[in-house]
C-alpha positions in Angstrom: 34.9 121.1 150.8 31.5 121.3 152.7 29.3 118.6 153.6 26.0 119.4 154.4 23.5 117.1 156.5 19.6 118.0 156.4 17.2 117.8 159.2 17.1 114.0 159.4 20.9 113.1 158.9 21.3 115.6 161.8 18.5 114.1 164.1 20.6 110.8 163.1 23.7 112.1 164.2 22.9 113.5 167.3 21.1 110.4 168.9 24.3 108.8 167.8 26.4 111.4 169.5 23.7 110.7 173.0 24.5 106.8 172.5 28.2 107.6 172.4 28.0 109.9 175.5 26.0 107.4 177.8 28.5 104.6 176.8 31.5 106.9 177.9 29.9 107.9 181.2 29.0 104.3 181.8 32.4 102.8 181.0 34.7 105.6 182.2 34.6 106.2 185.8 36.3 109.6 185.3 33.2 111.0 183.6 30.9 109.6 186.2 33.0 110.9 189.1 33.1 114.4 187.9 29.4 114.3 186.7 30.2 115.0 182.6 26.7 115.1 181.3 26.5 112.6 178.6 25.4 115.1 175.7 29.1 116.9 176.0 30.8 113.5 176.4 29.7 112.4 173.3 30.1 115.6 171.4 33.7 116.4 172.5 34.4 113.1 170.9 32.5 114.0 167.4 33.9 117.0 167.5 37.4 115.7 167.8 36.3 113.2 164.9 35.0 116.1 162.6 38.2 118.0 163.4 40.7 115.3 162.7 38.4 114.6 159.1 39.0 118.5 158.4 42.4 118.2 159.0 43.1 115.2 157.3 41.0 115.9 154.1 40.1 119.6 154.5 36.3 118.9 154.6 33.9 121.0 156.8 30.5 119.7 158.2 27.4 121.8 158.6 24.3 120.3 160.3 20.8 121.5 160.2 20.6 124.9 162.6 17.2 125.3 162.9 16.9 122.0 164.0 19.4 122.6 166.7 17.1 125.9 167.4 13.8 124.3 167.3 14.8 121.9 170.4 16.4 124.3 172.4 12.8 126.2 172.1 11.0 123.2 172.9 13.3 123.2 176.1 12.3 126.5 177.2 9.0 125.6 176.6 8.9 122.7 179.1 10.3 124.7 181.4 7.7 127.2 181.2 4.9 124.6 181.2 6.4 122.9 184.2 6.2 126.6 186.2 3.3 126.3 188.5 2.7 130.1 190.3 2.3 128.0 193.3 5.6 126.5 193.1 7.3 129.8 192.0 6.3 131.6 195.0 9.0 129.6 196.7 11.9 131.3 194.8 11.2 134.5 197.1 14.7 136.0 198.8 16.8 133.3 197.2 15.7 134.4 193.5 16.6 137.8 194.5 20.0 137.0 195.9 21.3 134.4 193.0 20.0 137.3 190.5 22.2 139.7 192.2 25.0 137.3 192.4 25.1 136.9 188.7 24.9 140.5 188.2 28.0 140.8 189.9 29.5 137.9 187.8 28.8 139.8 184.7 30.5 142.8 186.2 34.0 140.8 186.9 33.7 138.8 183.6 33.7 141.9 181.9 36.5 143.7 184.4 38.9 140.5 183.4 38.1 140.7 179.8 38.7 144.2 179.5 41.7 144.1 182.0 43.5 141.2 180.3 42.8 142.8 176.5 44.3 146.0 177.7 47.4 144.4 179.2 48.0 142.0 176.6 47.6 144.9 173.4 44.1 144.2 172.3 41.3 146.5 171.5 39.3 146.6 175.0 36.4 145.5 173.5 37.7 142.3 172.5 37.7 142.0 176.1 34.0 142.1 176.3 33.5 140.0 173.1 35.5 137.1 175.2 33.5 138.8 178.6 29.8 138.7 179.0 28.9 139.0 175.4 30.3 135.7 174.4 30.2 133.4 177.8 27.4 135.3 179.8 25.6 135.6 176.8 26.2 132.7 174.6 25.8 132.3 170.7 22.7 134.7 170.6 24.0 137.7 172.3 27.6 137.2 169.8 25.5 137.6 167.2 23.8 140.2 168.0 26.8 142.3 169.5 29.1 141.2 166.7 28.0 142.9 163.7 27.7 146.2 165.8 31.0 146.7 166.8 32.4 145.5 163.2 30.3 148.0 162.0 30.2 151.1 164.3 33.5 150.7 166.0 35.6 148.7 163.0 36.5 146.0 165.1 36.9 143.3 162.1 35.9 139.5 162.7 34.0 140.3 166.0 31.0 138.2 164.9 33.5 135.4 164.1 35.7 136.1 167.5 32.5 135.7 169.6 31.1 132.5 168.0 34.0 130.8 169.0 34.4 132.4 172.3 30.7 131.1 172.7 31.4 127.3 171.7 34.9 127.7 174.0 32.4 128.6 176.7 29.5 126.3 175.9 32.0 123.3 176.2 33.9 124.4 179.3 30.6 125.6 181.0 29.6 122.0 180.6 33.1 120.4 181.6 33.5 122.2 185.1 30.2 122.2 186.8 30.5 118.9 187.2 33.2 118.9 189.0 33.0 122.4 191.0 29.6 120.7 192.7 31.0 117.4 193.1 34.1 119.0 195.1 31.5 121.1 197.4 29.6 118.3 197.9 32.1 115.6 199.1 33.4 118.4 201.3 30.0 118.7 203.1 30.0 114.7 203.4 26.6 114.0 201.4 26.5 110.5 199.7 25.2 109.2 196.4 21.5 108.0 196.8 19.6 105.1 196.0 16.8 105.6 193.5 14.1 102.8 194.0 10.7 102.5 192.3 9.4 103.8 195.2 11.6 106.7 195.4 10.4 107.4 191.9 6.6 107.0 192.1 6.8 109.8 195.3 8.5 112.0 193.8 6.6 111.9 190.2 6.2 115.4 189.9 9.6 116.5 190.5 10.4 117.9 187.0 13.8 117.7 185.2 15.9 116.9 188.4 16.7 113.2 187.6 16.2 113.1 184.0 16.8 109.2 183.8 13.8 108.1 185.7 11.3 106.2 184.2 8.1 107.9 183.4 5.1 106.2 182.2 3.2 108.6 179.6 -0.1 107.3 177.6 -0.6 108.4 173.9 -3.3 110.5 175.2 -1.3 112.4 177.4 1.6 112.8 175.0 -0.8 114.0 172.1 -2.5 116.7 174.7 1.3 117.7 175.7 2.2 118.5 172.5 -0.7 120.6 171.3 0.4 122.8 174.3 3.8 122.7 173.1 2.7 124.0 169.7 0.3 126.7 171.2 3.9 128.1 173.1 5.6 127.8 170.0 3.0 129.6 167.8 2.9 132.5 170.5 6.6 132.9 170.5 6.7 132.9 166.9 4.0 135.9 166.7 5.3 137.9 169.6 9.3 137.6 168.1 7.7 139.9 165.1 5.6 141.7 167.4 8.3 142.7 169.6 10.6 143.5 167.0 8.4 146.4 166.0 6.7 147.5 168.9 8.6 146.3 171.9 12.1 145.4 173.3 13.6 142.9 171.0 13.7 139.8 173.4 14.9 136.3 172.2 12.5 134.0 170.9 13.4 131.4 173.7 12.2 134.0 176.2 8.7 134.1 174.6 8.6 130.4 174.5 9.2 130.1 178.5 6.5 132.8 179.3 3.7 131.3 176.8 4.3 127.9 178.9 4.1 129.7 182.4 0.7 131.5 181.1 -0.8 128.2 179.6 0.2 126.5 182.5 -1.1 128.6 185.0 -4.6 129.7 183.1 -5.3 125.7 182.9 -4.4 124.8 185.9 -6.1 127.7 187.7 -8.8 128.9 185.8 -10.3 125.5 184.4 -8.8 122.9 186.8 -6.9 121.1 184.4 -4.7 118.2 185.2 -1.1 119.0 183.9 0.5 116.1 182.2 4.2 117.0 184.1 5.4 113.1 183.4 4.9 113.9 179.5 6.5 117.8 179.6 9.3 116.2 181.6 10.3 113.6 178.8 9.9 116.2 176.1 11.7 118.5 177.7 14.8 116.7 179.0 14.8 114.6 175.6 14.9 117.9 173.7 17.7 119.4 176.0 19.9 116.2 175.2 19.5 116.5 171.3 20.0 120.6 171.4 23.4 120.2 173.5 24.5 117.4 171.0 23.9 119.3 167.9 25.4 122.3 169.3 28.7 120.5 170.0 28.3 118.7 166.4 28.5 122.2 164.9 31.5 122.9 167.0 34.4 124.0 164.2 37.5 123.1 166.2 39.3 124.4 163.5 38.3 127.6 164.5 39.0 127.7 167.7 42.6 126.4 166.7 42.6 129.8 165.0 42.3 132.1 167.7 45.4 134.4 168.7 47.3 133.3 171.7 46.5 136.3 173.7 42.4 135.3 173.4 43.3 131.7 174.5 44.9 133.1 177.5 41.8 135.6 178.3 39.4 132.8 178.1 41.8 130.3 180.0 41.9 132.9 182.9 37.9 133.3 182.5 37.4 129.7 183.1 39.4 129.7 186.4 37.6 132.9 187.7 34.2 131.1 186.9 35.2 128.2 189.1 36.5 130.2 191.5 33.2 132.7 191.4 31.0 129.6 191.7 33.1 128.1 194.8 33.3 131.2 196.7 30.7 133.2 196.0 27.6 131.6 194.8 28.0 128.6 196.9 28.6 130.7 200.0 25.9 133.5 199.9 23.4 131.2 198.5 23.8 129.2 201.8 26.7 126.4 201.5 24.4 123.5 201.6 23.4 120.8 198.8 21.1 123.3 197.2 23.7 126.0 196.9 26.1 123.2 195.1 23.6 122.7 192.9 23.1 126.2 192.2 27.0 126.8 191.6 26.9 124.0 189.2 24.1 125.8 187.2 26.1 129.0 187.4 29.1 127.6 185.8 26.7 126.4 183.1 25.3 129.6 182.2 28.3 131.8 183.3 30.2 130.4 180.5 27.7 128.6 178.3 24.3 128.5 178.3 21.2 128.0 180.3 20.7 124.1 178.5 23.7 123.6 179.5 23.3 124.8 183.2 20.4 122.5 183.4 22.6 119.5 182.1 25.0 120.2 184.9 22.4 120.2 187.7 21.0 117.3 186.4 24.6 115.7 186.0 24.2 116.0 189.7 20.8 115.4 191.1 21.0 112.2 189.1 23.5 110.8 191.9 22.6 112.8 195.0 19.2 113.5 194.8 16.7 116.5 193.9 17.2 120.1 194.1 13.9 121.6 193.7 15.2 125.2 194.8 17.9 125.0 191.8 15.8 123.9 189.3 13.4 126.4 190.3 15.9 129.7 190.3 18.1 128.8 187.7 16.0 128.7 184.4 14.0 131.7 185.8 17.2 133.6 186.1 18.9 132.0 183.0 15.7 132.7 180.9 14.6 136.2 182.2 17.4 138.2 184.2 20.4 137.3 182.4 19.6 138.7 179.4 18.4 142.0 180.5 21.5 142.3 183.0 23.8 141.5 180.6 22.6 143.9 178.0 22.4 147.2 180.3 25.8 146.3 181.8 27.6 145.8 178.1 26.1 149.0 177.2 27.5 150.9 180.2 30.9 149.2 179.6 30.7 150.0 175.8 29.9 153.9 176.7 32.9 154.0 179.0 35.5 152.5 176.4 34.5 154.1 173.4 32.7 157.5 175.2 
């Protein structure tokens, strides 16, 4: 038996998940100390409850997926609308270095996956599915590559395995990012910051670093900002159909981000429009939290328990490899400073899960230890643009070697 929830009930359930997560983080010192994002804390409790109901009564739950996707698109639009070219120049060499680090990890992730799959007597393609297909790539890449593996190479159940592995990565990407960064920050002796009202006013233009900061917006600014969001989403809808026929088939969220960048910089540079960063920030952070809550509501733990033992071993090893890589490669080569620790948390987020998870990880750190403009500039750009391009190229090379 399946219980299906429409968009209204899905939204209610997601907000309840966020309230539960907020309560848990406030009351449980462990969650605060390890900077576990509130959507992850509440979402895991919800997933466990749904799993218990499924095991006891055989009922499954289906929440409105298009609503979850819509909030993801709104989040990426907010990233684009916040990307002023004058700020993007600050990316420079660190952006290039971080992109190279991410590319190196994709290679490591696939070598680990293929190597372990081969050693455990599995098809090497399963190593790719439990590598960058599902982990760095997430649900979208799993849904794209899975059917191809099934039809072209006869790998039965590749899509389901990819989705389950991506869900595993989404959860653990949110669980390990905060603790990894917290350990690095504690080693450098940095103390938590107190955010006074004056601090909030002085840093009013900082976007996403501190999601809980009070931001004053008016009805007028909210309506004008919503109009810009709508324009970006409409642009993405048009381009998503156009690129399938004439260009590379890019994910729709990339067009949302690109549209936001274009609109932001045309309005500010050509027409001298004063952008409402506070409103963009509020809509973006709310959408991020709701997206993560809905993603975890759709987490079917009974599907994960059905994973074969060898696959579970591969995913567990991949999690350990991510922790080690973020600690000894990402953190070290990005400068061994506070910004590099926040970048390490972000890399854990999209190295195992998705860019929204990366941003949530970084927010959980910056909310406690202060802003990191460098990390919040670099991670969304790399996670939204460069990761998918690098991953597609590397995966194509691995498949050609394995099956060539």
